[in-house]
N, C-alpha and C positions, 0 to 999 in steps of 0.2 A: 763408126763417121761420126756419131752426133761429141766421141773425145776430140777429134780435129778442129772442132768446131771452138774449142776453147783452148788451143797452140793456133796461136799464127801463122802464118806460114814467112819463110826465112827470107831476108830480106835479097834480091836480088845482084845486088850488086857488093855485099859485104859480108865478109862471114869471119866465126872463131874459128877457133883451130888453137886447140888444147894440142900442148905439148909434155905436161906431166900428166899420164896415163894412171900412173899406180897412186895418188894420190884422189881418193874416192869423197864426193862430193856426198857432207850427209842431206836427208831430207827435209823439206824445211828451214833452210839456209837462207835467212836474210841477202841482197845484193847493195849494195854505198858507191853509188858512182857520182864517180867525180867529172865534171867535166868543165872544159878551159872556156868559164863566163868571167863575166867582168869583176872585176876585186878579186879572179882565181883562187876564191875560194873551193871550189870543188878541187883542184890536181897540191893543192897546200893539205886539205885536212886529210884527201887517199895517202898522200908521203907521211903523213904524219900517224897516218893508220899501220902501214905499211913500216917503216922505221919504227917501229914502238909496240907491235905486238910480237911476242919470240916464237912462235908458230905458224907465222908466214912462208908463205910461200908461193913465185911468180907458175905459175899452173900455163898458162897460154896469150892468149894475145888479139887483138880482132883487125883485120885488113878493110880493105874500103877503095875504091874505084875514088871515091870522093876523097882521098886525104891527101893533101898538101905535102909536095915536097922540100917534109922536114925531116932530118937526120934529129936525137935527143942520143943522148950519150952522158954518162955518172961516173967519175973517177977514167974519163981514157975509154970507158966498156961503152959498148952505142945497146941503144934501148930500142924496143917497140915502143913509139907515142900512143898509141893506146896496150895500155897491157891486163892481164885481169892475174887479180892474187885469191888466195884463201888461204883463211883458218879452222880449221879444225878443231881446236880449244873455245872459239866463238861461235862456227858453224857459220860462219862471213865470208862472202863472197866483196872483194873490191877489184871496182875499177876506177883503172884513171888515163882520161885525155887529157894528154900534156899541149894539144895542135888541136886549134878549129876546123872544121869542117873547111871548105873552099866554101860550097852553095849549101846552101838553110836548108833546101829541101831531099839532101844526105841522110839526115838524122829518121827523115820516116824510114829510108831504106833500112837503118846499122838499127831505129828501137823494133823494126820486125825482126832481124838477126836477133837482137839481145836477150827481149821476149820469149821468142822460141826456143833459147836455148835455157831459158830458164825453168821454163814449162817441160824440156823432153825426159825423158826416159833418163836419161844423167844426170839431171840436178834433181828436177822435182822441188824449184824454190817455193819459197812462202811469199815474199812480199822483196820489192826494191827502192831505196832510198834515194832522192834527188837532192842538190840544195843550190839554191841562187841569192844572190846578192842583189840589196835592191838600194842603186843608186845613189851616194848621197849628197851633197855639194861641204865643200870645206870641213873645220874639222870633228870627227866623230867621239863625240864619249861617249856612249854606251850605246850595246848590241843585245838589244832583245831580241830573242829569238822566235818567230812567229810559222806556222806550222799548215797546212792545204795535205788535205785527204781524203777518203771513199771513207763513207757516213760510219762503217763499222768500224773504223780504226781514230774517229775519234773521242769518243770513247777513253780510251785507252792510253790518248796521244795526253790528255789533258792531267793526269794523273804529273806530269813531268814541269806541272804553267807556267805549257807555252803557251803563247799569244794567238789566237785564232788570224787568220786573216778575211774576215765579212765578203770581201769578193772582189775579184779581181781578175787579172790575163798573166796567164804563164806563157813565156815566147823560148822560142830557140829549141836547144837538144832536148831539154829534162822535160818541154812542153811535148815532145810526141813520144819520149819513156812513159808519160802519164795516161798517154792519152791511148796508145798499147795496152798500155799495162791494164786500162779499164774497160775492154774488151774481152779476157781473158781474165782464166781464176789468178792473175798473182794480183796482189794487191799493192799499193803503191802511192805513201806522200810525201811531201817536198819540209823543205825547211829555208828558210827566207831572215836574211841579218841584215839590216843596214853596210856598205857598202861606197869605198871609194872607186875611182876610175882606172886607180893601182892599183898592185897587192895588195889587201887589206892580211894581216894576218890575225888580226884579234880578233878578226868577223868569224875566219878562219876555226878559231880558239874557241869560240864562242859555240858553235855549232858542233867543234868536240864538246864539249861539256853536256850537253844533252845525247851527245851516243852515248857517255860515259856513262847517264845515269838507265836509259833505257836498255842498252844492251850488255852491262855489266865491264866497261872496260878501266881501263888504268891511263890512258892517254897524257902524259903530261904536257901543259899548256904553257905552264912557266916561259920559253922559250920564244914561242909566236906573242905571247904579250908585251915583253920585251923588244921582241924583234916592232912590233907595230906601234910602240912609243918611237922607237927611234926611228919610223917612219915619220912619226907627229912629229915631232921634233925637224927636223928637217925639212918639215914642213910650213912650221908656223916660223925657222928660220928666212927660208925665203920668203915668205908674205910681207918677212917686217925688211926685208933688204929691197922688195920690190915697192916698197913704202913707202922707204929712202930714195929710192932711186926717183919715186914717182914724185918728191919734196922737191930734191933738188932741181925737177926739168919746171917747178913752177918760173912764172915765166913773175920778172921785176913789178914791184907795186907803182913804178915809173919811169919812165919811156927810158932807154937811152936819148944824148944827149947827141943831137939832130936827127935821131927818131919821133914822129909822132903820132906810130898806132904799128902794132904787134897783128900780123896773119897769121892764121893758123892754117 
């Protein structure tokens, strides 16, 4: 009975389907979970891991009645919008959700299902990691990475020169995963970095560099940084054009002949 208190109940509206039963998840795995939030750093980070970790394989997917009516496909091949991958080499489980849920409260149900599975006898995971963007306006030139974690994890995370978030509120899917983990044996922490309100590859690259250090990964980030620079250049170009347009729309210093006043 005591054991059941540590393993949260499964959500009523969501399920984890494991298709690859041949792959055995080793005890003490870490789950890196990327949700489709602001800046899309979750899917960008997860996709980079999926593309570059050599032995990673898709082992299953997550279903929910709250998932929106959206299909995802790559190179003409249909994919589940919320997939689960595993790498025996690094003992990493990677979850990627490429679409947001329709109802915010749906994440409570989903988090119960994820935590229940991670703590099950088939998995016995150690920790879960989530990331969230800090929305910023204008051009971002620096991407410091901050953390928020359970007390016993702080000392280890500070080895990697991460900045502590002294006080704040986490909202959305990531918050429900952290809250559920706090109520169980599962450890959890969050990484944050500044993002734009559009996809921000440079922010994802900053997160990946931290994951590389913590989990001894070798994920290349040069392409993401280059993509970020291209987005930044386009933003600057659009801003310049907008300024030129506004200047062209300026009223003349003296009204034209026949007019005494301009009204706006």
